[in-house]
C-alpha positions, 0 to 999 in steps of 0.5 A: 503498465506491466502487471507486477508479478511476485512469483517463484520458480524454484521448488523441490522436484516432484510429480503431482500426477497420480502415482500410476501416471508416474509409474507408466513412463511419466517423466519429470519434465512432462506436464502434470496430469489434469487438475481434476485428477491430481486434486482427487489423489493428492492432498498436499498443500498445493493440491488443496490450494488448487481445489479451492481456486477451482471453485472460482476460476480454472486451475488446470494441469497443476505442476510443481516443476521448477522448470515449468515454462508456464511459470512467468518470468519476473521478480519473485521470491525463490523457495526458501525466501519469505518462508516459501516452502512449496511452489506450483503453477496451474493454468486458467486457459479460459481467461488466458493466464496462469496462476502461480501458487506459493505455500509459505511456512509463516504467512506474516513473514511472507507479507513482511518480505513482500512489503520490504520488496515493494518499498525497496523497489519504490526507493530505487525509483520505481514509484508505481511498483505494486499499484496493480498487485496480483498478490492474492492472500488466502488461508495458508497459500498465496495465489499469483494470477497473471491475468487480470480477468483471473484476479477478478474471478478469484477476489469473489472468494475469500482471497484478498489482494495485498498492496503495500504501495501507499498510493494503491487505492481502495475505493469506496464500495470495496472491502478493506481488511487488515493484513499481518503487517502494518501499512499494507492493505488487503482488499477485493479491489483489483487495480489495472491501468488499462481499466480492465480491473475492478471499476473505480468510480473515484478516479480523479482527473489528471491534474497535469492535463491540458488546460489545468494547472498542476494540482488544480483539477476541477473535480475528482478525488480518491477521497480524504479521511475525516473525523468528528473529534480529536478522540476519533482522530486519535483512533483513526491514526492508530499505530501510525503515531505514538498516540496510544499511551503518550497522548495529551490535549493539555494546552501547555503540553500541546504548546511544547516544542523540541529541537528535534520536533518542530510543529507546523502550527505555531502561535495562536492555533485559531489563527490557523483555522485549527479548532482542536489540538493534541500532542502525541509522543513523549515530551522532554523530561529527564531525556530528550523528547521522542516521537512528537506529532500533533493532531488537529481538527480543522474548521477552516482548511483553506486558512490552515493550508494558506499559513502552512504554505507561507511557513513551508516557503520561508523554510525552503528559502533559507537553504533550498530545502526543508529542515529535517526537524520540521514537521510536514502537514498531512491533511484530510477533509477536516483534520490534519497531522503534523509529523517529521517521521517518514515512517509515520507518514507512510502509515498515514498515506495508507489512511489516505492522508495527503501531504501539502507540498508547495515547493516550486517546480514540484511534480510526482512520478506516475503512480503517486496521488496528486490532487487539488489543494485549497491554495494556489501553487500547492498540491496534495500528494503522497510523494516525497522526493526528499524522503522516499517512503520506507 
């Protein structure tokens, strides 16, 4: 897979070489002076970023010329987009790559712009977009290394890889930090399809491999979340669901259903293998119910998935599709969440919850997770063909 680069090619014309070099016949279309000289005489944001980068990788011949041929082609924000105010590029010849540098006026606005761009690409059919992100967030600047080796060198610093594709893993052993936007990750894990990135010892087997049934690999998993209680589960789901203020474990409240929000688990919860249950959202009162979701602790996950499979297939049999008001079951190791909100599920996928999909003939595009479920004929995935991640 090609490396995904979010770079920029337009910026104000300028010369980052020393003033003497510009006065002595230097032309705007000539390469800038070496990084060591430029950084010593220029204290602007680009030069300061270069000085920081050079502690961990080469960053030579810094230039902010919009026509610099080293600026890689591809999809990227222009100057002025995502609040980007300055752009530059330098070279890491040792690792045979370039490093583009963007200086945004508002880092949150930049991250929001990148997130929207990734999700728009995924919604357009490129489900793997952003899995191997090279967007490295720093303090006041963003670096875009074109070489995986350069990216690996830079994450030894405080720079962190921004990923907004829900399928992008952060395996155990790597740092996970909170970005300025929800449902994205900052980490020191550099993904790469060819295996040249950060080592991932949790890579699962391909469930579509020879001799294996779809969704039934013998071993391997990127991991599922777990919680020791409903209270821990409530904390875990955080801002993905409406659980902070609107939360109840009262049996009467938990049993509430709405025309707009249908739970997966119905009737006696013990028959489903559920040991604890809570309701998030606003039950119907003076107005219609809003944002209803259910949290479950699970004592028998196979029982839960077996009954959920039967309910899903019964719903599908009616008209060949699932009802929009029907919740989807997202599972962890010993917990589950039921919600019919695509945006909530997007956040839950970031927490490594996976959707139990039992639809006949289901397959997931490259880049999405597809793992073993506990019942035959179902898979656990973060791909929803009827509901693109938004």
